[in-house]
C-alpha positions as CSV (number, residue, x, y, z in Angstrom):
1,M,0.0,0.0,0.0
2,P,1.5,3.4,-0.9
3,G,2.5,5.7,1.8
4,P,1.5,9.4,2.2
5,G,2.4,11.4,-0.9
6,R,3.2,8.2,-2.9
7,G,-0.2,7.5,-4.4
8,K,-1.3,8.4,-7.9
9,P,-1.2,12.2,-8.3
10,R,-4.4,14.1,-9.0
11,P,-4.6,15.5,-12.5
12,Y,-4.2,19.1,-11.4
13,E,-1.2,18.6,-9.2
14,Y,2.1,19.9,-10.5
15,R,4.9,17.3,-10.6
16,H,8.5,18.4,-11.3
17,D,9.3,15.0,-12.9
18,V,6.5,15.0,-15.4
19,P,6.2,17.6,-18.2
20,M,3.0,19.6,-18.0
21,A,0.6,18.8,-20.9
22,E,-0.6,21.5,-23.2
23,T,-4.1,22.8,-23.0
24,T,-6.4,21.1,-25.6
25,L,-9.5,23.3,-25.2
26,Y,-9.6,27.0,-24.8
27,L,-12.9,28.7,-23.7
28,F,-12.9,32.4,-24.5
29,D,-15.2,35.0,-22.9
30,G,-15.8,36.9,-26.2
31,Y,-16.8,40.5,-25.2
32,N,-14.5,40.4,-22.2
33,L,-11.5,39.6,-24.5
34,L,-12.7,42.0,-27.2
35,H,-12.7,44.9,-24.8
36,A,-9.4,43.9,-23.1
37,G,-7.7,43.9,-26.5
38,N,-9.3,47.2,-27.7
39,L,-10.5,45.4,-30.8
40,A,-13.0,47.1,-33.0
41,E,-15.5,44.3,-33.7
42,P,-16.1,40.6,-32.9
43,D,-14.9,39.4,-36.3
44,E,-11.5,40.9,-35.6
45,L,-11.3,38.8,-32.4
46,V,-12.6,35.7,-34.1
47,D,-9.9,35.9,-36.8
48,L,-7.2,36.4,-34.1
49,L,-8.5,33.4,-32.1
50,A,-9.0,31.2,-35.2
51,S,-5.3,31.8,-36.0
52,F,-4.3,31.1,-32.4
53,V,-6.0,27.7,-32.2
54,A,-4.8,26.7,-35.7
55,E,-1.2,27.5,-34.8
56,R,-1.4,25.7,-31.5
57,G,-3.2,22.7,-32.9
58,V,-5.9,23.0,-30.2
59,R,-9.7,23.6,-30.1
60,G,-11.4,26.7,-28.9
61,V,-14.9,28.0,-28.2
62,V,-15.5,31.8,-28.1
63,V,-18.8,32.7,-26.5
64,F,-20.4,36.1,-27.0
65,D,-23.4,37.5,-25.0
66,G,-26.4,38.0,-27.1
67,V,-28.0,36.7,-30.3
68,G,-26.1,35.5,-33.3
69,T,-25.5,32.6,-35.6
70,D,-23.3,29.9,-34.2
71,R,-20.5,28.9,-36.6
72,Q,-17.3,27.0,-36.9
73,I,-14.0,28.3,-38.3
74,G,-11.5,25.4,-38.4
75,Q,-11.1,24.3,-34.8
76,L,-12.8,27.5,-33.3
77,S,-16.5,27.4,-32.5
78,I,-18.2,30.7,-32.3
79,R,-21.2,30.6,-29.9
80,Y,-23.8,33.1,-28.7
81,A,-25.8,32.9,-25.4
82,V,-28.1,35.1,-23.4
83,H,-25.5,34.7,-20.6
84,A,-22.1,33.9,-21.9
85,D,-20.7,33.3,-18.4
86,D,-23.2,30.5,-17.8
87,L,-22.3,28.7,-21.0
88,L,-18.6,29.1,-20.3
89,E,-19.1,27.6,-16.9
90,R,-21.1,24.6,-18.3
91,L,-18.5,24.0,-21.0
92,A,-15.7,24.0,-18.5
93,A,-17.5,21.6,-16.2
94,G,-18.4,19.3,-19.1
95,H,-14.9,19.0,-20.5
96,R,-12.5,19.4,-17.5
97,G,-12.6,15.7,-16.7
98,A,-11.8,14.5,-20.2
99,E,-9.2,17.1,-21.4
100,L,-7.1,20.0,-20.3
101,V,-9.2,23.1,-20.4
102,C,-8.2,26.8,-20.1
103,V,-10.7,29.5,-19.5
104,V,-9.8,33.0,-20.7
105,S,-11.8,35.7,-18.9
106,S,-11.2,38.6,-16.6
107,D,-14.5,37.8,-14.9
108,D,-13.7,36.5,-11.4
109,A,-17.0,34.6,-11.2
110,V,-16.3,32.7,-14.4
111,R,-12.8,31.8,-13.3
112,R,-13.8,30.9,-9.8
113,V,-16.6,28.4,-10.7
114,S,-14.8,26.7,-13.6
115,G,-13.1,24.3,-11.1
116,Q,-9.6,23.6,-9.8
117,E,-8.8,21.3,-12.7
118,V,-9.2,24.2,-15.2
119,R,-6.3,26.5,-16.1
120,K,-7.4,30.2,-15.9
121,L,-6.0,33.2,-17.7
122,T,-7.2,36.8,-17.5
123,S,-7.9,38.4,-20.8
124,S,-5.1,40.8,-20.6
125,R,-2.5,38.1,-19.7
126,F,-3.7,35.9,-22.6
127,L,-3.4,38.9,-25.0
128,A,0.1,39.7,-23.7
129,E,1.2,36.1,-24.3
130,L,-0.4,36.2,-27.7
131,Q,1.5,39.2,-28.9
132,P,4.2,38.0,-31.4
133,A,7.7,38.9,-30.8
134,R,8.7,42.1,-32.6
135,H,11.1,41.8,-35.4
136,Q,12.5,43.9,-38.1
137,E,12.0,42.9,-41.7
138,I,15.1,42.9,-43.8
139,E,14.4,44.3,-47.2
140,Q,16.0,42.3,-50.0
141,K,16.7,43.8,-53.4
142,G,13.8,43.0,-55.8
143,A,11.6,41.3,-53.2
144,G,9.0,42.5,-50.7
145,G,9.9,42.3,-47.1
146,R,7.0,39.9,-46.2
147,V,6.2,36.5,-47.7
148,G,2.6,37.6,-48.2
149,D,3.8,40.5,-50.3
150,R,5.4,38.1,-52.8
151,L,2.3,35.8,-53.1
152,D,-0.1,36.1,-56.0
153,P,-3.8,36.9,-55.0
154,E,-5.0,33.4,-55.8
155,T,-2.4,31.7,-53.6
156,R,-3.1,34.2,-50.8
157,E,-6.9,33.4,-51.0
158,R,-6.3,29.7,-50.9
159,L,-4.1,30.1,-47.8
160,E,-6.7,32.2,-46.2
161,R,-9.4,29.5,-46.9
162,L,-7.1,26.8,-45.4
163,R,-6.5,29.0,-42.3
164,R,-10.3,29.3,-41.8
165,G,-10.8,25.6,-42.3
166,Q,-12.9,26.0,-45.5
């Protein structure tokens, strides 16, 4: 029989000898994140989050308060609810036992009721971690500084459709 501290660790305990697994499902508080990022409109946030989940190879659900058409862009679900907080809490509770969940919201109530097993990030912290490292483009003779500047419109459109999962 294992002694104290020698049993199987609970899923949310940090162990130094085991690498921490990556989050597999991100739950985003839409308007909370939109305002924290000073973004102009929800579609701007949706594009940013669709790129994020695609680059990370994870799934995401962004929930906005109000009425709208639910849709899917690649691995990002866009959902609308009368009370986004309630839906975020239900999604966290429903998935936290089966996968690693991260709730992104600055709303204390949402973060508090999502459970100990769920990783929590404030909107401002998520956005700070999301910001790409600044770099300076080196202009080459006869070529644009960015790869996108050197692509023909048809290729650029195909890449955009791939990014959106269409």
